[in-house]
C-alpha positions as CSV (number, residue, x, y, z in Angstrom):
1,M,18.7,46.6,148.9
2,G,20.3,46.2,152.3
3,D,18.1,48.9,153.8
4,W,15.0,47.1,152.5
5,N,15.8,43.6,153.9
6,L,13.8,44.1,157.1
7,F,10.8,45.4,155.1
8,F,10.7,42.4,152.8
9,A,11.4,39.9,155.6
10,T,8.4,41.5,157.5
11,T,6.1,41.3,154.4
12,A,7.1,37.7,153.7
13,G,6.3,36.8,157.3
14,S,3.0,38.7,157.3
15,A,2.0,37.1,154.0
16,A,2.6,33.6,155.5
17,T,0.6,34.5,158.6
18,L,-2.3,35.8,156.6
19,V,-2.2,32.6,154.5
20,G,-2.6,30.7,157.8
21,L,-5.6,32.8,158.7
22,L,-7.1,32.2,155.2
23,F,-6.7,28.4,155.8
24,V,-8.5,28.7,159.1
25,A,-11.3,30.6,157.4
26,T,-11.7,27.9,154.8
27,Q,-11.7,25.1,157.4
28,L,-14.4,26.8,159.4
29,H,-16.8,26.6,156.3
30,I,-15.3,23.9,154.1
31,G,-18.6,23.2,152.4
32,V,-18.9,26.7,151.1
33,F,-15.5,26.7,149.5
34,S,-15.9,23.4,147.7
35,D,-17.9,25.0,144.8
36,P,-15.6,27.0,142.5
37,K,-18.5,29.1,141.3
38,N,-19.3,30.2,144.8
39,R,-18.4,33.8,145.4
40,W,-16.8,33.0,148.8
41,A,-14.6,30.4,147.1
42,A,-13.6,32.9,144.5
43,L,-12.8,35.5,147.2
44,A,-10.7,32.9,149.0
45,Q,-8.8,32.0,145.8
46,S,-8.3,35.6,144.9
47,T,-6.9,36.3,148.4
48,L,-4.6,33.3,148.2
49,T,-3.3,34.6,144.9
50,I,-2.6,38.0,146.4
51,L,-0.9,36.6,149.4
52,A,1.1,34.0,147.5
53,T,2.3,36.8,145.1
54,A,3.3,39.0,148.0
55,F,5.1,36.2,149.7
56,A,7.0,35.1,146.7
57,L,8.0,38.6,145.7
58,S,9.1,39.5,149.2
59,L,11.2,36.4,149.4
60,S,12.8,37.1,146.0
61,F,14.0,40.5,147.4
62,L,15.8,38.8,150.2
63,I,18.1,36.8,147.8
64,P,21.3,38.8,148.0
65,A,22.7,37.6,144.6
66,L,19.9,39.0,142.5
67,N,20.5,42.4,140.8
68,T,17.8,45.0,140.3
69,R,17.0,43.9,136.7
70,V,16.4,40.3,137.7
71,R,14.1,41.5,140.5
72,G,12.2,43.6,138.0
73,E,11.7,40.5,135.8
74,I,10.5,38.5,138.8
75,I,8.0,41.2,139.6
76,L,6.7,41.3,136.1
77,G,6.4,37.5,136.0
78,G,4.6,37.5,139.4
79,A,2.2,40.2,138.3
80,A,1.4,38.5,135.0
81,F,0.7,35.2,136.9
82,A,-1.5,37.1,139.4
83,I,-3.5,38.8,136.6
84,W,-4.0,35.5,134.8
85,R,-5.2,33.8,138.1
86,G,-7.5,36.8,138.8
87,I,-9.3,36.5,135.4
88,R,-9.5,32.7,135.9
89,I,-11.1,33.1,139.3
90,W,-13.4,36.0,138.4
91,W,-14.9,34.5,135.2
92,P,-17.1,31.7,136.7
93,V,-18.5,34.1,139.3
94,F,-19.2,36.8,136.7
95,R,-21.1,34.3,134.5
96,L,-23.6,33.5,137.3
97,R,-26.9,35.1,136.6
98,D,-28.6,34.7,140.0
99,R,-28.0,38.3,141.1
100,D,-28.5,41.8,139.8
101,R,-26.0,44.0,138.0
102,R,-25.0,45.9,141.1
103,H,-24.1,42.7,142.9
104,R,-22.0,41.6,139.9
105,F,-20.2,44.9,139.8
106,V,-19.4,44.7,143.5
107,Q,-18.0,41.2,143.0
108,S,-16.0,42.3,140.0
109,F,-14.7,45.2,142.0
110,W,-13.2,43.1,144.8
111,L,-12.2,40.1,142.7
112,L,-10.9,41.7,139.6
113,L,-10.7,45.5,139.4
114,L,-9.1,46.4,142.7
115,P,-6.5,43.6,142.5
116,F,-5.7,44.7,138.9
117,V,-5.1,48.2,140.1
118,V,-2.6,46.9,142.6
119,Y,-1.0,44.6,140.1
120,I,-0.6,47.5,137.6
121,Y,1.1,49.5,140.5
122,L,3.4,46.5,140.9
123,I,4.1,46.3,137.2
124,I,5.1,50.0,137.2
125,G,7.6,49.2,140.0
126,G,8.9,46.2,138.0
127,V,9.4,48.2,134.9
128,G,11.2,50.9,136.9
129,L,13.5,48.3,138.3
130,L,14.2,47.0,134.8
131,R,15.2,50.5,133.7
132,G,17.5,50.9,136.7
133,D,15.4,53.4,138.6
134,T,16.4,53.1,142.2
135,T,13.2,54.8,143.4
136,A,11.0,52.1,141.8
137,I,11.4,50.1,145.0
138,Y,8.9,52.6,146.6
139,D,6.3,51.5,143.9
140,V,7.0,47.9,144.7
141,S,6.7,48.4,148.4
142,G,3.6,50.5,148.0
143,A,2.0,47.7,145.9
144,L,2.9,45.1,148.5
145,L,1.3,47.2,151.2
146,S,-1.8,47.6,149.1
147,M,-1.9,43.9,148.5
148,F,-1.9,43.4,152.3
149,V,-4.7,45.9,152.8
150,L,-6.8,44.1,150.2
151,A,-5.9,40.6,151.5
152,L,-6.7,41.6,155.1
153,R,-10.1,42.9,154.1
154,N,-10.9,39.8,152.1
155,T,-9.7,37.4,154.8
156,W,-11.7,39.2,157.5
157,R,-14.8,38.9,155.4
158,L,-14.1,35.2,154.9
159,V,-13.7,34.6,158.6
160,V,-16.7,36.7,159.8
161,N,-19.2,37.0,157.0
162,V,-19.3,33.6,155.3
163,E,-21.5,32.1,158.1
164,Q,-24.1,34.9,157.7
165,D,-24.6,33.9,154.1
166,E,-24.5,30.1,154.6
167,P,-27.9,28.4,154.4
168,V,-28.9,26.9,157.8
169,N,-29.4,23.1,157.5
170,V,-31.4,22.0,160.5
171,P,-32.4,18.4,161.0
172,K,-36.2,17.9,161.3
173,D,-36.0,16.3,164.8
174,S,-33.8,19.2,166.1
175,T,-34.8,20.9,169.4
176,N,-33.6,24.1,167.9
177,P,-35.8,24.9,164.9
178,T,-34.2,28.3,164.3
179,G,-30.8,26.7,163.6
180,H,-29.0,29.4,165.6
181,H,-26.6,28.7,168.3
182,G,-28.2,28.7,171.8
183,A,-25.8,31.4,173.1
184,A,-26.5,33.7,170.1
185,R,-27.4,37.2,171.2
186,P,-30.6,38.7,169.8
187,G,-30.4,41.8,167.9
188,T,-27.2,41.0,166.1
189,T,-27.3,42.0,162.5
190,K,-25.7,40.9,159.3
191,E,-23.3,43.1,157.5
């Protein structure tokens, strides 16, 4: 695993950095994230699960005393935990009846389906490591990179798009009845 130390150190550091960005995103719109049935809160929780899994698995690969079989077991345990959390996060959002089927499918795609595909990819790598396949490390690294792509997309949406969906609460005595920032540019559109 000596050749892979730099890769796993980099993925651990990247996961920690993206968790920091996720915390910034939640602090910008803390009211939105307080409701566990809110789709943005579910997306934030799902992203945190993805990043925490990537961080923990990357750190486990930096422990020199662990053999390949133990690393495979850690991967399978991490993937099982992530799948359990994914279902737990997705279910309250799926049960909401305020939107149409297409919207529910899109939410299920980003909260459940796509992360599960990545976790299955991770499980394939974990099983390969359990069997002693030295090339299974490529499956694990590919799954970690896929987790970063998914987490980066979700974090970006949390930073940029949450404000567009938030209801504007304007006091009745406000001099700005539109509720928009005075420096906002006209013509900007939502996603």
